[in-house]
N, C-alpha and C positions, 0 to 999 in steps of 0.2 A: 328593668331587665326582662327580656323576652324569655319565657320558659322553653327549655329544649327537651324534646321527647327522646327516649332511648334510640328510636329509629333515626331521628334527625341527627343525633350525635354520631351514630354509627356511619351514616352517610357522609357526614362532614369528615370523619376520620378517614374513610375510604378515599374521598377526593384528595385529602392531604397526601395520603400514601401514593396515589397516582401521580400527583404533581411532583412529589419528591422523586419518584421513579423516572418520570420524564426528564427532570433536571439532570439526574445521574446519567441517563442514556445520552442526552445531548452534550454532556460535558466531555464525552469521548472525542468529539470533533471540536478542535480549537477554533477560536474566532478568526484566526489568521495564521499564516505560516510562521511568523515570528513568535506566536504564542504557543505553538505546539511543543510537546515535551517528548521527543524521541527517546526510546529505550537506549541505554548505554551498554557497553561491553561489561561482562562480569555477572550478568543476571540470566535467569532461565528464559529461554525463548517461549513466547506464548503460542498456543495452538490457534488455528484458524481454519476456515473453509473458504476456498476460492472456487472458480469454475474453469473448466477447459473450454476450448473454442466450440465444442459441440454442445456445451451447456451442462455437461455432467460435472458433478462435484469433485473437487480435489481437496482432500483433508490433510492438513499438515499437523502431524502429531510429533512434537519434539521429544517425547518420551519413547518413541518407537522408531527412531532413525537408524538405518543400517549404515549410512555414510554421512559425512559432514554435508551441510547444505549451504548454499549461497543464495540469499534472497536479494534481488535487485528491484527496487521500486522506481517506477517512472510514471509520468503523468498520463500519457496516452499517445496513440499513434498520430494524433493531430499535432503533436508538439515537435517542432524541428530539432530542438535541443535534445530531446529524448531519442529521436531517430539517429541523430549524429552519434550519441553516446553508445547506442546499441551497435552501430557500425564500428566504432572504435574498439569495441570489445570482441571483435570477430575472431581474434587469435587466442586471447587469454581464456575465453569461455571453453572452447574445446580442449585446451590444455588442462584446465582445472578439472574438467569432467574425466579426462584420461587419467588424472592423478587421484581420482576417487571422490570428487565433490559433485553433488547434484546441484545444478544451477537453475533457478526459477526466476522469471521476470514477471512482476505483477504491476498492473496498471488499473486505472479507473475505467478503462474501456469495457463495454459489454462483451460477452463472448463473441457475438457476431462481428464486432469491430476490432478484435485482437490483431487480425492479419494486416490491418492498416499500418502497423508499426514497421512491418518488414517490406519497405519500399525504398526507392532511391539507393543510397549507399548501403542500406541494411537489407536490400532485397536478396532473397535466397538463403538467408542465415537460418540454420537449424536450431532455433531456440525454443525452449519450453515457455510459452507465453500463457499467463493465467489472468483471468478476469477477477479483479477485486472491486468490481463496480458497487458491491454492497458494503465495501469498506471494512469487512471483517478483519483483514490483515492490517490495513492502515491504522485502524483504531487500536488494535491490539498492540502495535508497535509505537503508538503515540505519534503517528505521522499525518493523520487526517486533519484537514483544516477547511474552513468555509472559504469559498471564493467570493470576494467582494462583488456587490451588484454591478459596480462600474466595470470591473474586469470582465465579468460574465457578458455584459452587453457589448463591450468593445470586441471581445472575441467573436460574438455572434455577428457583429458588423463585418468581420473578416471572414465570415462563412464557417466559423467553428461553433457549433452548438454543443455545449458540454452536457446538457441533458440528453441530447440525442446520442452522443458518443457513449455515455454510460448506461443509458436506458433507465436512469434514475432521476429523481427530482431534488436530491440533496445538495446539488451544486457544491460539491466538495472534492478535493484532490489529495493525493499523498505528497508529502515532501519527498523529492528524489533522495533515495537512500540505498545503502548496501549493508547487509548483515551476514556475517560468516558465523555459522552455528556448528559446533562440533557434534560428534555422534552421540554424546551424552545429553544433548539438548541445551547446552549453554552458549550464550552469545560470546564469541571470542573476539570479534571485531565488529565495530559499528561506525558507520559514517552517514550523516544526514546533514543536508545544507538547505535552509529555506530559500536561498538564492538559486532558482532553478536553472540559471545560466551557467552555474559552476557544477561540474560533475567529477566524480572520482576517476582518476586516470587508470588505464590498464596496468601501468607499471605499479601504481600504489596498491591495486587490487592483488596483483601477483605477489607483491612483497608481504601483504597481509596473510595471504594463503601460505606463504613459505614458513610463517611462524607456527602454523597449525599442522602442516603436512610433513 
């Protein structure tokens, strides 16, 4: 048996703690969309920090809300399903805002790429788009997942560079989701679907809001 000095033992313990910390941090991003564990209704909403298009911070504090909030997670402006969904919500979003709900759209796009979501059918929409490229919100809500290498390369072959879109190297995305949070900071409605081709309809979103407002 090789003798161990106190310094060596302390260093080994430090390495172990760092390894455990790294494992805990990476565990917040699921290996795939099907392995993610989105938060459900009935629990307190987590706090997070995202960014506006100008790069300034947006801090979401569920304990200090003045009005209910609706968080809509989408993959990015490069995703045609996301753009179509944003366009489909063109009437319900201003309606909810007029009824007292603050609506925020979060994606993995960098602040500079946020505006790319508002083109085509979604062009001209007055939405509050937030960059969650660092995945603070997606991880907090259990929505973040790693993109398979094959999908990443296939997307790149079609001219979609996920690292360029986010400005990050994590190659992760959020599961498309919608969370309705009351003024007390509790999640009152939750919808998340790992199948990114399926989205919550405007009618379903309106019906969910009717139970709260």
